[in-house]
C-alpha positions as CSV (number, residue, x, y, z in Angstrom):
1,M,-167.1,-143.4,8.6
2,I,-165.9,-146.0,10.2
3,N,-162.3,-147.3,9.7
4,A,-160.7,-150.6,10.9
5,T,-157.2,-152.0,11.8
6,Y,-155.6,-154.7,13.7
7,Q,-152.5,-155.1,15.7
8,K,-150.9,-158.3,17.4
9,Y,-149.8,-157.8,20.4
10,T,-147.6,-160.4,22.7
11,L,-148.0,-160.7,26.3
12,H,-145.1,-161.8,28.4
13,F,-145.6,-164.3,31.4
14,K,-144.1,-163.2,35.0
15,R,-143.4,-167.0,35.3
16,P,-143.8,-169.5,32.9
17,S,-147.6,-171.3,34.0
18,G,-148.1,-174.6,33.1
19,T,-151.0,-176.2,31.2
20,S,-151.7,-179.2,29.9
21,R,-150.6,-178.5,26.8
22,G,-147.2,-177.4,28.3
23,I,-145.3,-174.3,29.9
24,L,-146.5,-171.1,28.9
25,K,-143.9,-168.1,28.5
26,T,-145.6,-165.8,25.8
27,K,-148.8,-165.4,24.8
28,E,-150.2,-163.7,21.5
29,T,-153.3,-161.5,21.2
30,W,-154.7,-159.2,18.6
31,F,-156.4,-156.1,18.0
32,I,-159.1,-154.9,16.2
33,I,-158.9,-150.9,16.6
34,L,-162.0,-148.8,15.1
35,S,-162.0,-145.0,14.5
36,D,-164.8,-143.1,13.3
37,G,-163.7,-139.0,13.7
38,D,-162.2,-138.8,17.1
39,K,-163.8,-141.4,18.7
40,Q,-162.0,-145.0,18.9
41,G,-163.2,-148.3,19.8
42,I,-160.9,-151.7,20.9
43,G,-161.7,-155.3,20.6
44,E,-159.1,-158.0,21.8
45,C,-159.2,-161.3,19.8
46,G,-157.7,-163.7,22.4
47,I,-156.7,-166.9,20.9
48,L,-155.1,-169.7,22.3
49,R,-152.5,-171.9,20.5
50,S,-153.2,-175.3,19.9
51,L,-156.8,-174.4,22.0
52,S,-158.6,-172.0,19.6
53,I,-160.6,-173.9,17.3
54,D,-159.5,-170.6,15.0
55,D,-155.7,-171.3,15.3
56,R,-155.4,-171.5,12.3
57,P,-152.9,-170.4,9.3
58,D,-155.4,-168.1,7.7
59,Y,-156.2,-166.2,11.0
60,E,-154.6,-163.3,10.3
61,E,-155.8,-163.2,6.8
62,K,-159.5,-163.1,8.7
63,L,-158.7,-160.1,10.4
64,K,-157.7,-158.0,7.3
65,W,-160.9,-159.4,5.4
66,V,-163.0,-158.1,8.9
67,C,-161.0,-154.4,8.8
68,K,-161.5,-154.3,5.2
69,N,-165.4,-155.2,5.2
70,I,-166.1,-153.5,8.4
71,H,-168.8,-151.1,6.6
72,L,-171.1,-154.3,5.7
73,D,-174.2,-155.3,8.0
74,V,-172.8,-156.6,11.4
75,E,-174.8,-159.7,11.3
76,Y,-173.4,-160.8,7.9
77,L,-170.0,-160.3,9.7
78,W,-170.8,-162.0,12.4
79,Q,-172.0,-164.8,9.7
80,E,-168.8,-164.7,8.0
81,L,-166.5,-165.1,11.8
82,V,-168.4,-168.3,12.8
83,E,-165.4,-170.4,12.1
84,F,-163.4,-167.4,14.0
85,P,-165.2,-166.7,17.8
86,S,-161.9,-165.0,19.3
87,I,-162.6,-162.5,16.2
88,Q,-166.3,-162.5,16.8
89,F,-165.8,-161.3,20.3
90,G,-163.0,-158.9,19.0
91,L,-165.6,-157.2,16.9
92,E,-168.1,-157.1,19.7
93,Q,-166.0,-155.6,21.6
94,A,-164.9,-152.9,19.3
95,I,-168.3,-152.1,18.7
96,L,-169.2,-151.2,22.0
97,S,-166.0,-149.6,22.6
98,L,-166.7,-147.6,19.7
99,K,-170.2,-146.6,21.2
100,C,-168.8,-145.6,24.6
101,S,-165.9,-143.8,23.1
102,S,-162.8,-145.1,24.8
103,T,-163.9,-145.6,28.1
104,F,-163.8,-149.2,28.0
105,E,-166.7,-148.9,30.4
106,L,-169.1,-151.1,27.9
107,F,-171.8,-152.6,30.3
108,P,-172.1,-149.1,32.8
109,S,-173.2,-150.7,36.0
110,D,-172.8,-150.8,39.8
111,F,-169.3,-152.8,38.8
112,T,-168.2,-150.2,36.6
113,K,-169.0,-147.9,39.5
114,G,-167.1,-149.5,42.3
115,N,-169.8,-150.3,44.2
116,Q,-170.2,-154.2,43.7
117,S,-167.6,-156.6,43.1
118,I,-167.7,-160.0,41.3
119,P,-166.8,-163.3,43.3
120,I,-163.9,-165.6,41.6
121,N,-161.6,-168.1,41.9
122,G,-158.2,-168.2,42.9
123,L,-156.2,-170.5,40.3
124,V,-153.1,-172.4,40.6
125,W,-150.8,-173.3,38.0
126,M,-149.8,-177.1,37.2
127,G,-146.1,-177.8,38.5
128,T,-144.1,-179.3,40.8
129,K,-145.8,-180.1,44.3
130,E,-143.8,-177.7,46.0
131,F,-144.6,-174.9,43.1
132,M,-148.4,-175.8,43.8
133,K,-148.3,-175.5,47.4
134,M,-147.0,-172.4,47.5
135,Q,-149.7,-170.9,45.3
136,V,-152.6,-172.6,47.1
137,K,-151.0,-170.6,50.1
138,E,-150.3,-167.4,48.5
139,K,-154.1,-167.8,47.2
140,L,-155.3,-168.4,50.9
141,D,-153.6,-165.8,52.5
142,A,-155.1,-163.3,49.6
143,G,-158.4,-164.1,51.2
144,F,-160.1,-166.2,48.6
145,A,-162.6,-168.6,49.1
146,C,-162.7,-170.8,46.0
147,I,-159.4,-172.2,44.7
148,K,-159.1,-173.9,41.6
149,M,-156.2,-176.5,41.0
150,K,-155.6,-177.3,37.6
151,I,-154.2,-181.6,37.7
152,G,-152.9,-183.6,35.2
153,A,-149.3,-182.4,35.1
154,I,-147.5,-184.6,38.2
155,D,-148.9,-187.5,39.1
156,F,-152.6,-188.1,40.4
157,E,-151.7,-189.4,43.9
158,T,-149.5,-186.2,44.3
159,E,-152.0,-183.9,43.3
160,Y,-154.5,-186.0,45.8
161,N,-152.6,-186.1,48.2
162,L,-152.2,-182.2,47.6
163,L,-155.6,-181.4,47.6
164,Q,-156.2,-183.4,50.6
165,S,-153.8,-181.1,52.5
166,I,-156.3,-178.1,51.9
167,R,-159.4,-180.1,52.8
168,R,-158.0,-181.5,56.3
169,E,-157.0,-177.4,57.0
170,F,-159.9,-175.8,55.7
171,S,-163.7,-177.8,55.7
172,S,-166.0,-177.0,52.4
173,K,-167.9,-174.6,54.0
174,E,-164.7,-172.3,54.7
175,I,-162.8,-173.1,51.2
176,T,-164.6,-174.1,47.9
177,L,-162.3,-176.4,45.7
178,R,-162.4,-176.7,41.8
179,V,-160.1,-178.8,39.9
180,D,-159.7,-178.8,36.5
181,A,-158.2,-182.1,34.2
182,N,-158.4,-180.5,31.1
183,G,-159.4,-183.8,29.6
184,G,-156.3,-185.7,31.9
185,F,-158.2,-188.7,32.6
186,R,-158.7,-192.2,30.8
187,P,-162.5,-192.8,30.4
188,Q,-161.8,-196.4,31.8
189,D,-160.0,-194.9,35.1
190,A,-162.0,-191.9,35.2
191,L,-164.9,-193.0,37.5
192,E,-162.2,-194.0,39.9
193,K,-160.6,-191.1,40.1
194,L,-164.1,-189.1,40.7
195,K,-165.0,-191.2,43.4
196,R,-162.0,-190.4,45.7
197,L,-161.8,-186.8,44.6
198,S,-165.6,-186.8,45.9
199,E,-164.4,-187.9,49.2
200,L,-162.5,-184.1,49.3
201,E,-165.7,-182.3,49.1
202,I,-164.4,-181.1,45.4
203,H,-167.3,-178.8,44.2
204,S,-166.5,-179.7,40.5
205,I,-164.7,-181.1,38.2
206,E,-163.6,-179.5,34.8
207,Q,-163.4,-181.5,31.4
208,P,-162.3,-184.9,33.4
209,I,-161.8,-186.5,30.0
210,K,-160.7,-185.6,26.5
211,Q,-163.4,-183.5,24.5
212,G,-165.5,-185.2,21.4
213,Q,-166.1,-188.4,23.5
214,L,-169.7,-188.0,23.9
215,E,-171.1,-191.4,24.7
216,E,-168.2,-191.6,27.7
217,M,-169.0,-188.3,28.9
218,A,-172.6,-188.8,29.2
219,N,-171.4,-192.4,31.1
220,L,-169.7,-190.4,33.3
221,C,-172.1,-187.9,34.0
222,E,-174.9,-189.8,35.0
223,K,-172.5,-191.9,37.2
224,T,-170.2,-189.6,38.7
225,P,-170.4,-188.7,42.8
226,L,-168.4,-185.5,41.7
227,P,-170.4,-182.8,39.4
228,I,-168.8,-182.2,36.4
229,A,-168.4,-179.1,34.1
230,L,-167.9,-179.2,30.3
231,D,-165.2,-176.7,29.1
232,E,-162.9,-178.0,25.9
233,E,-166.5,-179.5,24.7
234,L,-168.1,-176.4,23.9
235,I,-164.9,-175.2,21.6
236,G,-165.9,-175.4,18.1
237,V,-169.5,-176.4,18.1
238,F,-170.9,-173.8,15.3
239,S,-174.4,-174.5,14.9
240,S,-177.6,-174.4,17.9
241,N,-178.6,-177.5,16.9
242,K,-175.4,-179.4,17.6
243,K,-175.3,-177.2,20.8
244,Q,-178.7,-178.5,22.2
245,E,-178.0,-181.9,21.1
246,I,-174.3,-182.2,23.2
247,L,-176.2,-180.9,26.3
248,Q,-178.8,-183.2,25.8
249,K,-176.7,-186.2,25.6
250,I,-174.2,-185.3,27.9
251,K,-175.9,-184.0,30.7
252,P,-173.5,-182.3,32.5
253,Q,-174.0,-180.3,35.9
254,F,-172.4,-177.3,34.5
255,I,-170.5,-175.1,31.6
256,I,-167.8,-173.0,31.4
257,L,-168.1,-170.3,28.9
258,K,-164.9,-168.7,27.8
259,P,-166.0,-165.8,25.5
260,S,-163.1,-166.1,23.5
261,L,-163.5,-170.0,22.2
262,I,-166.8,-169.8,21.7
263,G,-168.0,-166.5,20.2
264,G,-168.0,-163.8,22.4
265,F,-171.2,-162.7,23.6
266,K,-173.3,-163.8,21.4
267,G,-172.5,-167.4,21.6
268,S,-172.3,-167.7,25.3
269,K,-175.7,-166.8,25.4
270,D,-176.7,-169.4,23.3
271,W,-175.0,-172.0,25.5
272,I,-176.3,-170.3,28.3
273,S,-179.8,-170.6,27.0
274,F,-179.6,-174.0,26.2
275,A,-177.8,-175.0,29.6
276,E,-180.5,-173.1,31.8
277,K,-183.4,-175.3,29.8
278,Q,-182.4,-178.4,30.9
279,Q,-181.2,-176.8,34.7
280,T,-177.7,-177.3,34.0
281,Q,-175.5,-174.7,35.9
282,W,-173.0,-172.5,34.0
283,W,-169.8,-170.0,35.1
284,I,-168.0,-167.6,33.2
285,T,-164.2,-168.1,32.6
286,S,-161.2,-165.7,31.1
287,A,-159.0,-167.1,29.0
288,L,-155.5,-165.7,29.3
289,E,-157.0,-162.4,27.8
290,S,-155.2,-159.0,28.6
291,N,-157.2,-156.7,30.4
292,I,-158.9,-155.2,27.4
293,G,-160.5,-158.4,27.0
294,L,-160.6,-159.0,30.6
295,N,-162.6,-155.9,31.1
296,A,-165.2,-156.9,28.5
297,I,-165.8,-160.1,30.2
298,A,-166.0,-158.9,33.8
299,Q,-168.3,-156.2,32.7
300,W,-170.7,-158.5,31.0
301,T,-170.6,-161.3,33.7
302,F,-171.6,-158.5,36.5
303,T,-174.8,-157.8,34.2
304,L,-176.0,-161.9,34.3
305,Q,-175.7,-162.0,38.2
306,N,-174.7,-165.2,38.4
307,K,-173.9,-166.3,42.2
308,L,-171.3,-168.5,41.7
309,P,-167.5,-167.7,41.6
310,Q,-166.7,-166.6,38.5
311,G,-163.0,-168.0,36.6
312,L,-161.6,-164.4,36.0
313,G,-158.3,-163.7,36.5
314,T,-156.7,-160.3,36.6
315,G,-154.1,-160.1,34.1
316,D,-151.5,-160.0,37.0
317,L,-149.7,-163.2,35.1
318,F,-147.9,-160.9,32.9
319,T,-145.3,-158.1,33.0
320,N,-146.8,-155.9,30.0
321,N,-150.6,-155.8,30.8
322,F,-152.1,-152.4,30.0
323,D,-153.1,-150.6,33.6
324,S,-156.7,-151.0,34.1
325,P,-159.1,-150.4,36.9
326,L,-159.7,-154.0,37.5
327,F,-158.2,-155.2,40.3
328,V,-158.6,-158.4,43.2
329,N,-159.3,-157.7,46.9
330,K,-159.7,-160.6,49.2
331,G,-161.0,-163.0,46.5
332,K,-163.6,-160.9,44.2
333,L,-162.7,-158.7,41.3
334,K,-162.9,-154.9,41.6
335,Y,-163.1,-152.0,39.0
336,G,-162.0,-149.0,40.8
337,A,-163.8,-146.2,38.9
338,S,-161.0,-143.6,39.8
339,K,-158.0,-145.3,38.5
340,K,-156.7,-144.8,34.6
341,W,-156.8,-147.0,31.5
342,N,-153.4,-147.3,29.6
343,F,-153.8,-148.6,26.3
344,N,-150.2,-148.7,24.7
345,L,-149.3,-150.6,22.0
346,V,-145.9,-149.8,21.6
């Protein structure tokens, strides 16, 4: 008989990390732990305060409910959790983890054998010009061929100049540049900014204006000289009809899938299916999970065989992450099959 418990865990950033929603010093996460005899399964419910649709007062109550009702049909549990996508994802992971009996090898492949890797982008956090420039240098020195820069923390001209300085030194064939505006542009001047950014041969821009402005975003995607990727726009969209409606109306060039925010593997597959029907490309991104959640996302992502650089951070951000086989080498996420896990919540 399967028993279920949950536990909260607070991750501590090595250095405060700037986003459009403020400076992050800590990040809470929750774990669902299943046990069946001597077997154990662990899944991470990676909630992001102020961004996750399930950032609500009854979050812990819902975790209690899941653990109490773990004996019920999985499909029924999934439907009951439709407004709690991060718990859906945690439950998916825990069930898979239980089946592989705590090895954390949820999707055995050439990736988990250590034979192949996943190309990823190097993330540059918001901050002062000097801080962002330092991060860019670190990523280039580390061998990343794709850099994603969060913009919107300082004035656009300063950020533009920083991107321009990278492009002067490295062509688009040498370094792929992505930017993430986190909805920071106003609809009335977004197109002009996109035109300027396109001159730097930027690969794509994530969420140039705030989500929920479907007409404005559709207009931008139609006229943009720079490919647009929807990110926050996908959060909180639960029905298949609504997902299709958003994609058909906006017609984005890309969508970005964060399993913790959109209902795990199942929710992500839905979006991928609808996107591919209209030739919209996509990639997968983690959302500040610990190595438990990142491991699950990375293993699943490899099975999809998407050739674009993925947005899979390594957990190097945190002082108290869990030791895992995941590591980055020359801009690629790898799995050291001989390395051991250390999952300790104390």
